[in-house]
PDB file of N, CA, C and O in Angstrom, chain B, residues numbered from 101:
ATOM      1  N   MET B 101      87.600  84.685   2.702  1.00  0.00           N
ATOM      2  CA  MET B 101      87.705  85.638   3.797  1.00  0.00           C
ATOM      3  C   MET B 101      86.402  85.648   4.574  1.00  0.00           C
ATOM      4  O   MET B 101      85.319  85.625   3.989  1.00  0.00           O
ATOM      5  N   LYS B 102      86.510  85.682   5.872  1.00  0.00           N
ATOM      6  CA  LYS B 102      85.319  85.680   6.704  1.00  0.00           C
ATOM      7  C   LYS B 102      84.697  87.065   6.706  1.00  0.00           C
ATOM      8  O   LYS B 102      85.390  88.077   6.604  1.00  0.00           O
ATOM      9  N   GLY B 103      83.352  87.088   6.825  1.00  0.00           N
ATOM     10  CA  GLY B 103      82.641  88.351   6.781  1.00  0.00           C
ATOM     11  C   GLY B 103      82.801  89.181   8.036  1.00  0.00           C
ATOM     12  O   GLY B 103      83.082  88.672   9.121  1.00  0.00           O
ATOM     13  N   LYS B 104      82.614  90.461   7.854  1.00  0.00           N
ATOM     14  CA  LYS B 104      82.668  91.382   8.981  1.00  0.00           C
ATOM     15  C   LYS B 104      81.304  91.430   9.654  1.00  0.00           C
ATOM     16  O   LYS B 104      80.269  91.214   9.024  1.00  0.00           O
ATOM     17  N   PHE B 105      81.330  91.721  10.955  1.00  0.00           N
ATOM     18  CA  PHE B 105      80.088  91.911  11.698  1.00  0.00           C
ATOM     19  C   PHE B 105      80.334  92.907  12.814  1.00  0.00           C
ATOM     20  O   PHE B 105      81.476  93.229  13.143  1.00  0.00           O
ATOM     21  N   GLN B 106      79.248  93.386  13.388  1.00  0.00           N
ATOM     22  CA  GLN B 106      79.354  94.394  14.431  1.00  0.00           C
ATOM     23  C   GLN B 106      79.107  93.793  15.797  1.00  0.00           C
ATOM     24  O   GLN B 106      78.249  92.927  15.968  1.00  0.00           O
ATOM     25  N   VAL B 107      79.878  94.269  16.775  1.00  0.00           N
ATOM     26  CA  VAL B 107      79.633  93.933  18.177  1.00  0.00           C
ATOM     27  C   VAL B 107      79.450  95.248  18.926  1.00  0.00           C
ATOM     28  O   VAL B 107      79.937  96.296  18.502  1.00  0.00           O
ATOM     29  N   PHE B 108      78.743  95.171  20.039  1.00  0.00           N
ATOM     30  CA  PHE B 108      78.520  96.337  20.879  1.00  0.00           C
ATOM     31  C   PHE B 108      79.473  96.279  22.059  1.00  0.00           C
ATOM     32  O   PHE B 108      79.689  95.220  22.648  1.00  0.00           O
ATOM     33  N   VAL B 109      80.037  97.420  22.394  1.00  0.00           N
ATOM     34  CA  VAL B 109      80.908  97.521  23.560  1.00  0.00           C
ATOM     35  C   VAL B 109      80.243  98.490  24.529  1.00  0.00           C
ATOM     36  O   VAL B 109      80.060  99.667  24.218  1.00  0.00           O
ATOM     37  N   ARG B 110      79.884  97.989  25.699  1.00  0.00           N
ATOM     38  CA  ARG B 110      79.264  98.819  26.733  1.00  0.00           C
ATOM     39  C   ARG B 110      80.381  99.452  27.544  1.00  0.00           C
ATOM     40  O   ARG B 110      81.191  98.755  28.156  1.00  0.00           O
ATOM     41  N   THR B 111      80.418 100.781  27.545  1.00  0.00           N
ATOM     42  CA  THR B 111      81.500 101.501  28.213  1.00  0.00           C
ATOM     43  C   THR B 111      81.200 101.715  29.688  1.00  0.00           C
ATOM     44  O   THR B 111      80.129 101.355  30.177  1.00  0.00           O
ATOM     45  N   LEU B 112      82.155 102.302  30.386  1.00  0.00           N
ATOM     46  CA  LEU B 112      82.033 102.561  31.817  1.00  0.00           C
ATOM     47  C   LEU B 112      80.863 103.479  32.148  1.00  0.00           C
ATOM     48  O   LEU B 112      80.299 103.397  33.239  1.00  0.00           O
ATOM     49  N   THR B 113      80.497 104.347  31.218  1.00  0.00           N
ATOM     50  CA  THR B 113      79.403 105.287  31.452  1.00  0.00           C
ATOM     51  C   THR B 113      78.044 104.698  31.104  1.00  0.00           C
ATOM     52  O   THR B 113      77.016 105.346  31.297  1.00  0.00           O
ATOM     53  N   GLY B 114      78.035 103.469  30.592  1.00  0.00           N
ATOM     54  CA  GLY B 114      76.782 102.845  30.189  1.00  0.00           C
ATOM     55  C   GLY B 114      76.449 103.052  28.725  1.00  0.00           C
ATOM     56  O   GLY B 114      75.484 102.480  28.218  1.00  0.00           O
ATOM     57  N   ALA B 115      77.238 103.863  28.044  1.00  0.00           N
ATOM     58  CA  ALA B 115      77.029 104.077  26.612  1.00  0.00           C
ATOM     59  C   ALA B 115      77.512 102.851  25.844  1.00  0.00           C
ATOM     60  O   ALA B 115      78.348 102.089  26.331  1.00  0.00           O
ATOM     61  N   SER B 116      76.980 102.673  24.646  1.00  0.00           N
ATOM     62  CA  SER B 116      77.432 101.584  23.785  1.00  0.00           C
ATOM     63  C   SER B 116      78.099 102.160  22.551  1.00  0.00           C
ATOM     64  O   SER B 116      77.628 103.138  21.970  1.00  0.00           O
ATOM     65  N   ILE B 117      79.204 101.539  22.159  1.00  0.00           N
ATOM     66  CA  ILE B 117      79.817 101.873  20.882  1.00  0.00           C
ATOM     67  C   ILE B 117      79.758 100.626  20.009  1.00  0.00           C
ATOM     68  O   ILE B 117      79.689  99.502  20.506  1.00  0.00           O
ATOM     69  N   ILE B 118      79.787 100.846  18.714  1.00  0.00           N
ATOM     70  CA  ILE B 118      79.726  99.742  17.759  1.00  0.00           C
ATOM     71  C   ILE B 118      81.102  99.587  17.131  1.00  0.00           C
ATOM     72  O   ILE B 118      81.703 100.557  16.669  1.00  0.00           O
ATOM     73  N   VAL B 119      81.595  98.341  17.122  1.00  0.00           N
ATOM     74  CA  VAL B 119      82.901  98.043  16.544  1.00  0.00           C
ATOM     75  C   VAL B 119      82.716  96.937  15.509  1.00  0.00           C
ATOM     76  O   VAL B 119      82.040  95.943  15.773  1.00  0.00           O
ATOM     77  N   THR B 120      83.313  97.109  14.337  1.00  0.00           N
ATOM     78  CA  THR B 120      83.237  96.110  13.280  1.00  0.00           C
ATOM     79  C   THR B 120      84.455  95.197  13.365  1.00  0.00           C
ATOM     80  O   THR B 120      85.593  95.664  13.416  1.00  0.00           O
ATOM     81  N   VAL B 121      84.200  93.884  13.380  1.00  0.00           N
ATOM     82  CA  VAL B 121      85.254  92.882  13.543  1.00  0.00           C
ATOM     83  C   VAL B 121      84.990  91.703  12.610  1.00  0.00           C
ATOM     84  O   VAL B 121      83.957  91.648  11.943  1.00  0.00           O
ATOM     85  N   THR B 122      85.936  90.760  12.568  1.00  0.00           N
ATOM     86  CA  THR B 122      85.714  89.459  11.946  1.00  0.00           C
ATOM     87  C   THR B 122      85.971  88.404  13.014  1.00  0.00           C
ATOM     88  O   THR B 122      86.607  88.690  14.028  1.00  0.00           O
ATOM     89  N   SER B 123      85.488  87.207  12.798  1.00  0.00           N
ATOM     90  CA  SER B 123      85.666  86.162  13.809  1.00  0.00           C
ATOM     91  C   SER B 123      87.128  85.771  13.982  1.00  0.00           C
ATOM     92  O   SER B 123      87.501  85.214  15.014  1.00  0.00           O
ATOM     93  N   SER B 124      87.963  86.059  12.978  1.00  0.00           N
ATOM     94  CA  SER B 124      89.382  85.714  13.092  1.00  0.00           C
ATOM     95  C   SER B 124      90.224  86.832  13.712  1.00  0.00           C
ATOM     96  O   SER B 124      91.402  86.623  14.003  1.00  0.00           O
ATOM     97  N   ASP B 125      89.640  88.013  13.917  1.00  0.00           N
ATOM     98  CA  ASP B 125      90.364  89.097  14.593  1.00  0.00           C
ATOM     99  C   ASP B 125      90.728  88.668  16.007  1.00  0.00           C
ATOM    100  O   ASP B 125      89.973  87.945  16.657  1.00  0.00           O
ATOM    101  N   LEU B 126      91.871  89.111  16.475  1.00  0.00           N
ATOM    102  CA  LEU B 126      92.251  88.851  17.860  1.00  0.00           C
ATOM    103  C   LEU B 126      91.583  89.871  18.777  1.00  0.00           C
ATOM    104  O   LEU B 126      91.236  90.972  18.351  1.00  0.00           O
ATOM    105  N   VAL B 127      91.411  89.496  20.025  1.00  0.00           N
ATOM    106  CA  VAL B 127      90.851  90.404  21.022  1.00  0.00           C
ATOM    107  C   VAL B 127      91.701  91.675  21.095  1.00  0.00           C
ATOM    108  O   VAL B 127      91.167  92.765  21.300  1.00  0.00           O
ATOM    109  N   ARG B 128      93.000  91.544  20.930  1.00  0.00           N
ATOM    110  CA  ARG B 128      93.892  92.717  20.933  1.00  0.00           C
ATOM    111  C   ARG B 128      93.458  93.720  19.866  1.00  0.00           C
ATOM    112  O   ARG B 128      93.468  94.927  20.109  1.00  0.00           O
ATOM    113  N   SER B 129      93.081  93.233  18.699  1.00  0.00           N
ATOM    114  CA  SER B 129      92.615  94.105  17.624  1.00  0.00           C
ATOM    115  C   SER B 129      91.336  94.832  18.030  1.00  0.00           C
ATOM    116  O   SER B 129      91.175  96.018  17.739  1.00  0.00           O
ATOM    117  N   LEU B 130      90.431  94.130  18.698  1.00  0.00           N
ATOM    118  CA  LEU B 130      89.203  94.750  19.192  1.00  0.00           C
ATOM    119  C   LEU B 130      89.548  95.861  20.181  1.00  0.00           C
ATOM    120  O   LEU B 130      88.966  96.945  20.123  1.00  0.00           O
ATOM    121  N   LYS B 131      90.484  95.603  21.081  1.00  0.00           N
ATOM    122  CA  LYS B 131      90.901  96.617  22.058  1.00  0.00           C
ATOM    123  C   LYS B 131      91.500  97.843  21.358  1.00  0.00           C
ATOM    124  O   LYS B 131      91.257  98.975  21.775  1.00  0.00           O
ATOM    125  N   GLU B 132      92.271  97.621  20.306  1.00  0.00           N
ATOM    126  CA  GLU B 132      92.866  98.739  19.572  1.00  0.00           C
ATOM    127  C   GLU B 132      91.783  99.576  18.893  1.00  0.00           C
ATOM    128  O   GLU B 132      91.888 100.801  18.839  1.00  0.00           O
ATOM    129  N   LYS B 133      90.749  98.924  18.378  1.00  0.00           N
ATOM    130  CA  LYS B 133      89.636  99.652  17.757  1.00  0.00           C
ATOM    131  C   LYS B 133      88.875 100.463  18.803  1.00  0.00           C
ATOM    132  O   LYS B 133      88.444 101.585  18.534  1.00  0.00           O
ATOM    133  N   ILE B 134      88.713  99.896  19.988  1.00  0.00           N
ATOM    134  CA  ILE B 134      88.058 100.627  21.081  1.00  0.00           C
ATOM    135  C   ILE B 134      88.906 101.838  21.464  1.00  0.00           C
ATOM    136  O   ILE B 134      88.375 102.929  21.670  1.00  0.00           O
ATOM    137  N   GLN B 135      90.224 101.645  21.560  1.00  0.00           N
ATOM    138  CA  GLN B 135      91.123 102.756  21.885  1.00  0.00           C
ATOM    139  C   GLN B 135      90.952 103.882  20.875  1.00  0.00           C
ATOM    140  O   GLN B 135      90.902 105.054  21.247  1.00  0.00           O
ATOM    141  N   HIS B 136      90.863 103.528  19.611  1.00  0.00           N
ATOM    142  CA  HIS B 136      90.714 104.529  18.552  1.00  0.00           C
ATOM    143  C   HIS B 136      89.414 105.318  18.718  1.00  0.00           C
ATOM    144  O   HIS B 136      89.381 106.521  18.458  1.00  0.00           O
ATOM    145  N   GLN B 137      88.339 104.644  19.153  1.00  0.00           N
ATOM    146  CA  GLN B 137      87.038 105.306  19.262  1.00  0.00           C
ATOM    147  C   GLN B 137      86.858 106.100  20.546  1.00  0.00           C
ATOM    148  O   GLN B 137      86.276 107.184  20.517  1.00  0.00           O
ATOM    149  N   VAL B 138      87.346 105.586  21.677  1.00  0.00           N
ATOM    150  CA  VAL B 138      87.063 106.250  22.956  1.00  0.00           C
ATOM    151  C   VAL B 138      88.303 106.773  23.671  1.00  0.00           C
ATOM    152  O   VAL B 138      88.177 107.473  24.676  1.00  0.00           O
ATOM    153  N   GLY B 139      89.495 106.452  23.178  1.00  0.00           N
ATOM    154  CA  GLY B 139      90.707 107.018  23.732  1.00  0.00           C
ATOM    155  C   GLY B 139      91.280 106.321  24.950  1.00  0.00           C
ATOM    156  O   GLY B 139      92.246 106.815  25.532  1.00  0.00           O
ATOM    157  N   ILE B 140      90.721 105.192  25.357  1.00  0.00           N
ATOM    158  CA  ILE B 140      91.265 104.447  26.492  1.00  0.00           C
ATOM    159  C   ILE B 140      92.351 103.510  25.962  1.00  0.00           C
ATOM    160  O   ILE B 140      92.063 102.660  25.119  1.00  0.00           O
ATOM    161  N   PRO B 141      93.591 103.645  26.437  1.00  0.00           N
ATOM    162  CA  PRO B 141      94.665 102.777  25.941  1.00  0.00           C
ATOM    163  C   PRO B 141      94.308 101.293  26.076  1.00  0.00           C
ATOM    164  O   PRO B 141      93.774 100.866  27.099  1.00  0.00           O
ATOM    165  N   PHE B 142      94.608 100.520  25.037  1.00  0.00           N
ATOM    166  CA  PHE B 142      94.230  99.103  25.043  1.00  0.00           C
ATOM    167  C   PHE B 142      94.811  98.366  26.233  1.00  0.00           C
ATOM    168  O   PHE B 142      94.212  97.410  26.725  1.00  0.00           O
ATOM    169  N   CYS B 143      95.985  98.805  26.706  1.00  0.00           N
ATOM    170  CA  CYS B 143      96.626  98.108  27.821  1.00  0.00           C
ATOM    171  C   CYS B 143      95.885  98.306  29.144  1.00  0.00           C
ATOM    172  O   CYS B 143      96.130  97.573  30.103  1.00  0.00           O
ATOM    173  N   LEU B 144      94.989  99.283  29.205  1.00  0.00           N
ATOM    174  CA  LEU B 144      94.199  99.512  30.419  1.00  0.00           C
ATOM    175  C   LEU B 144      92.801  98.904  30.332  1.00  0.00           C
ATOM    176  O   LEU B 144      92.038  98.947  31.297  1.00  0.00           O
ATOM    177  N   GLN B 145      92.471  98.341  29.175  1.00  0.00           N
ATOM    178  CA  GLN B 145      91.133  97.790  28.972  1.00  0.00           C
ATOM    179  C   GLN B 145      91.049  96.341  29.430  1.00  0.00           C
ATOM    180  O   GLN B 145      91.970  95.552  29.218  1.00  0.00           O
ATOM    181  N   ARG B 146      89.936  96.009  30.057  1.00  0.00           N
ATOM    182  CA  ARG B 146      89.565  94.615  30.286  1.00  0.00           C
ATOM    183  C   ARG B 146      88.212  94.437  29.633  1.00  0.00           C
ATOM    184  O   ARG B 146      87.291  95.216  29.880  1.00  0.00           O
ATOM    185  N   LEU B 147      88.086  93.419  28.803  1.00  0.00           N
ATOM    186  CA  LEU B 147      86.833  93.152  28.112  1.00  0.00           C
ATOM    187  C   LEU B 147      86.205  91.903  28.698  1.00  0.00           C
ATOM    188  O   LEU B 147      86.855  90.864  28.820  1.00  0.00           O
ATOM    189  N   ILE B 148      84.932  92.012  29.060  1.00  0.00           N
ATOM    190  CA  ILE B 148      84.203  90.914  29.676  1.00  0.00           C
ATOM    191  C   ILE B 148      83.078  90.498  28.739  1.00  0.00           C
ATOM    192  O   ILE B 148      82.300  91.331  28.277  1.00  0.00           O
ATOM    193  N   PHE B 149      83.002  89.195  28.465  1.00  0.00           N
ATOM    194  CA  PHE B 149      81.931  88.648  27.626  1.00  0.00           C
ATOM    195  C   PHE B 149      81.387  87.407  28.306  1.00  0.00           C
ATOM    196  O   PHE B 149      82.126  86.467  28.601  1.00  0.00           O
ATOM    197  N   GLU B 150      80.089  87.418  28.549  1.00  0.00           N
ATOM    198  CA  GLU B 150      79.411  86.300  29.215  1.00  0.00           C
ATOM    199  C   GLU B 150      80.109  85.917  30.515  1.00  0.00           C
ATOM    200  O   GLU B 150      80.272  84.735  30.817  1.00  0.00           O
ATOM    201  N   GLY B 151      80.520  86.931  31.282  1.00  0.00           N
ATOM    202  CA  GLY B 151      81.087  86.709  32.602  1.00  0.00           C
ATOM    203  C   GLY B 151      82.558  86.354  32.651  1.00  0.00           C
ATOM    204  O   GLY B 151      83.101  86.147  33.736  1.00  0.00           O
ATOM    205  N   SER B 152      83.220  86.278  31.503  1.00  0.00           N
ATOM    206  CA  SER B 152      84.644  85.919  31.473  1.00  0.00           C
ATOM    207  C   SER B 152      85.455  87.005  30.782  1.00  0.00           C
ATOM    208  O   SER B 152      84.988  87.649  29.842  1.00  0.00           O
ATOM    209  N   GLN B 153      86.677  87.197  31.266  1.00  0.00           N
ATOM    210  CA  GLN B 153      87.570  88.160  30.644  1.00  0.00           C
ATOM    211  C   GLN B 153      88.116  87.593  29.342  1.00  0.00           C
ATOM    212  O   GLN B 153      88.504  86.427  29.272  1.00  0.00           O
ATOM    213  N   LEU B 154      88.140  88.434  28.312  1.00  0.00           N
ATOM    214  CA  LEU B 154      88.702  88.036  27.026  1.00  0.00           C
ATOM    215  C   LEU B 154      90.204  88.269  27.045  1.00  0.00           C
ATOM    216  O   LEU B 154      90.668  89.331  27.459  1.00  0.00           O
ATOM    217  N   GLU B 155      90.955  87.287  26.600  1.00  0.00           N
ATOM    218  CA  GLU B 155      92.415  87.384  26.555  1.00  0.00           C
ATOM    219  C   GLU B 155      92.850  87.897  25.186  1.00  0.00           C
ATOM    220  O   GLU B 155      92.274  87.524  24.164  1.00  0.00           O
ATOM    221  N   GLU B 156      93.872  88.756  25.173  1.00  0.00           N
ATOM    222  CA  GLU B 156      94.296  89.435  23.947  1.00  0.00           C
ATOM    223  C   GLU B 156      94.669  88.503  22.808  1.00  0.00           C
ATOM    224  O   GLU B 156      94.427  88.835  21.647  1.00  0.00           O
ATOM    225  N   ALA B 157      95.248  87.356  23.100  1.00  0.00           N
ATOM    226  CA  ALA B 157      95.736  86.460  22.048  1.00  0.00           C
ATOM    227  C   ALA B 157      94.644  85.563  21.469  1.00  0.00           C
ATOM    228  O   ALA B 157      94.904  84.808  20.533  1.00  0.00           O
ATOM    229  N   GLN B 158      93.439  85.634  22.004  1.00  0.00           N
ATOM    230  CA  GLN B 158      92.354  84.783  21.514  1.00  0.00           C
ATOM    231  C   GLN B 158      91.656  85.430  20.326  1.00  0.00           C
ATOM    232  O   GLN B 158      91.541  86.653  20.243  1.00  0.00           O
ATOM    233  N   ALA B 159      91.195  84.588  19.412  1.00  0.00           N
ATOM    234  CA  ALA B 159      90.387  85.075  18.300  1.00  0.00           C
ATOM    235  C   ALA B 159      88.973  85.343  18.806  1.00  0.00           C
ATOM    236  O   ALA B 159      88.461  84.630  19.669  1.00  0.00           O
ATOM    237  N   ILE B 160      88.364  86.366  18.263  1.00  0.00           N
ATOM    238  CA  ILE B 160      87.020  86.754  18.682  1.00  0.00           C
ATOM    239  C   ILE B 160      86.033  85.608  18.502  1.00  0.00           C
ATOM    240  O   ILE B 160      85.219  85.344  19.388  1.00  0.00           O
ATOM    241  N   GLY B 161      86.099  84.928  17.365  1.00  0.00           N
ATOM    242  CA  GLY B 161      85.197  83.809  17.113  1.00  0.00           C
ATOM    243  C   GLY B 161      85.423  82.640  18.052  1.00  0.00           C
ATOM    244  O   GLY B 161      84.490  81.906  18.374  1.00  0.00           O
ATOM    245  N   GLN B 162      86.661  82.467  18.491  1.00  0.00           N
ATOM    246  CA  GLN B 162      87.009  81.386  19.413  1.00  0.00           C
ATOM    247  C   GLN B 162      86.279  81.555  20.741  1.00  0.00           C
ATOM    248  O   GLN B 162      85.978  80.569  21.414  1.00  0.00           O
ATOM    249  N   ARG B 163      85.994  82.790  21.119  1.00  0.00           N
ATOM    250  CA  ARG B 163      85.304  83.066  22.375  1.00  0.00           C
ATOM    251  C   ARG B 163      83.789  83.131  22.214  1.00  0.00           C
ATOM    252  O   ARG B 163      83.070  83.360  23.186  1.00  0.00           O
ATOM    253  N   GLY B 164      83.305  82.932  20.999  1.00  0.00           N
ATOM    254  CA  GLY B 164      81.867  82.868  20.779  1.00  0.00           C
ATOM    255  C   GLY B 164      81.187  84.183  20.455  1.00  0.00           C
ATOM    256  O   GLY B 164      79.958  84.246  20.416  1.00  0.00           O
ATOM    257  N   LEU B 165      81.955  85.230  20.223  1.00  0.00           N
ATOM    258  CA  LEU B 165      81.332  86.492  19.838  1.00  0.00           C
ATOM    259  C   LEU B 165      80.781  86.366  18.432  1.00  0.00           C
ATOM    260  O   LEU B 165      81.451  85.859  17.532  1.00  0.00           O
ATOM    261  N   THR B 166      79.564  86.828  18.252  1.00  0.00           N
ATOM    262  CA  THR B 166      78.905  86.813  16.955  1.00  0.00           C
ATOM    263  C   THR B 166      78.262  88.174  16.725  1.00  0.00           C
ATOM    264  O   THR B 166      78.393  89.079  17.549  1.00  0.00           O
ATOM    265  N   LYS B 167      77.574  88.312  15.611  1.00  0.00           N
ATOM    266  CA  LYS B 167      76.905  89.565  15.276  1.00  0.00           C
ATOM    267  C   LYS B 167      76.037  90.029  16.441  1.00  0.00           C
ATOM    268  O   LYS B 167      75.258  89.258  17.001  1.00  0.00           O
ATOM    269  N   ASP B 168      76.186  91.293  16.790  1.00  0.00           N
ATOM    270  CA  ASP B 168      75.394  91.959  17.830  1.00  0.00           C
ATOM    271  C   ASP B 168      75.674  91.475  19.249  1.00  0.00           C
ATOM    272  O   ASP B 168      74.883  91.743  20.154  1.00  0.00           O
ATOM    273  N   SER B 169      76.789  90.764  19.462  1.00  0.00           N
ATOM    274  CA  SER B 169      77.188  90.414  20.833  1.00  0.00           C
ATOM    275  C   SER B 169      77.523  91.698  21.587  1.00  0.00           C
ATOM    276  O   SER B 169      77.926  92.693  20.985  1.00  0.00           O
ATOM    277  N   THR B 170      77.353  91.668  22.905  1.00  0.00           N
ATOM    278  CA  THR B 170      77.714  92.810  23.747  1.00  0.00           C
ATOM    279  C   THR B 170      78.877  92.430  24.647  1.00  0.00           C
ATOM    280  O   THR B 170      78.835  91.423  25.354  1.00  0.00           O
ATOM    281  N   VAL B 171      79.915  93.253  24.607  1.00  0.00           N
ATOM    282  CA  VAL B 171      81.110  93.086  25.430  1.00  0.00           C
ATOM    283  C   VAL B 171      81.146  94.261  26.403  1.00  0.00           C
ATOM    284  O   VAL B 171      80.842  95.392  26.024  1.00  0.00           O
ATOM    285  N   HIS B 172      81.514  93.996  27.647  1.00  0.00           N
ATOM    286  CA  HIS B 172      81.589  95.052  28.657  1.00  0.00           C
ATOM    287  C   HIS B 172      83.040  95.481  28.841  1.00  0.00           C
ATOM    288  O   HIS B 172      83.934  94.650  28.999  1.00  0.00           O
ATOM    289  N   LEU B 173      83.254  96.783  28.816  1.00  0.00           N
ATOM    290  CA  LEU B 173      84.578  97.369  28.981  1.00  0.00           C
ATOM    291  C   LEU B 173      84.745  97.859  30.410  1.00  0.00           C
ATOM    292  O   LEU B 173      83.950  98.664  30.895  1.00  0.00           O
ATOM    293  N   VAL B 174      85.781  97.373  31.082  1.00  0.00           N
ATOM    294  CA  VAL B 174      86.148  97.882  32.403  1.00  0.00           C
ATOM    295  C   VAL B 174      87.630  98.230  32.369  1.00  0.00           C
ATOM    296  O   VAL B 174      88.366  97.781  31.490  1.00  0.00           O
ATOM    297  N   LEU B 175      88.055  99.032  33.331  1.00  0.00           N
ATOM    298  CA  LEU B 175      89.460  99.416  33.383  1.00  0.00           C
ATOM    299  C   LEU B 175      90.253  98.437  34.216  1.00  0.00           C
ATOM    300  O   LEU B 175      89.779  97.931  35.233  1.00  0.00           O
ATOM    301  N   SER B 176      91.465  98.178  33.771  1.00  0.00           N
ATOM    302  CA  SER B 176      92.390  97.339  34.518  1.00  0.00           C
ATOM    303  C   SER B 176      93.154  98.240  35.472  1.00  0.00           C
ATOM    304  O   SER B 176      93.949  99.077  35.044  1.00  0.00           O
ATOM    305  N   LEU B 177      92.914  98.072  36.761  1.00  0.00           N
ATOM    306  CA  LEU B 177      93.578  98.901  37.759  1.00  0.00           C
ATOM    307  C   LEU B 177      94.916  98.289  38.127  1.00  0.00           C
ATOM    308  O   LEU B 177      95.029  97.079  38.323  1.00  0.00           O
ATOM    309  N   ARG B 178      95.911  99.125  38.218  1.00  0.00           N
ATOM    310  CA  ARG B 178      97.243  98.651  38.573  1.00  0.00           C
ATOM    311  C   ARG B 178      97.480  98.939  40.049  1.00  0.00           C
ATOM    312  O   ARG B 178      97.431 100.086  40.491  1.00  0.00           O
ATOM    313  N   GLY B 179      97.737  97.878  40.796  1.00  0.00           N
ATOM    314  CA  GLY B 179      97.964  98.033  42.232  1.00  0.00           C
ATOM    315  C   GLY B 179      99.388  98.457  42.526  1.00  0.00           C
ATOM    316  O   GLY B 179     100.276  98.344  41.682  1.00  0.00           O
ATOM    317  N   GLY B 180      99.590  98.947  43.738  1.00  0.00           N
ATOM    318  CA  GLY B 180     100.930  99.390  44.070  1.00  0.00           C
ATOM    319  C   GLY B 180     101.345  98.899  45.427  1.00  0.00           C
ATOM    320  O   GLY B 180     102.458  99.181  45.872  1.00  0.00           O
TER     321      GLY B 180
END
């Protein structure tokens, strides 16, 4: 089993939260953990890492996130 590590999520207010993940966790799982901590529904979250949006079906390790990586949380706006 792969070890757990922490990543930082920078929220809209500039605050950081710490989320514990494994490299095999899917981005969707990370979004669900963020929802649990800050109350923003995962379906409204967009996560940005190194200038690119993380896709829900990708594994965290596949995108290069490692211990103490910082991910930026923005809201997905729905147009009308």
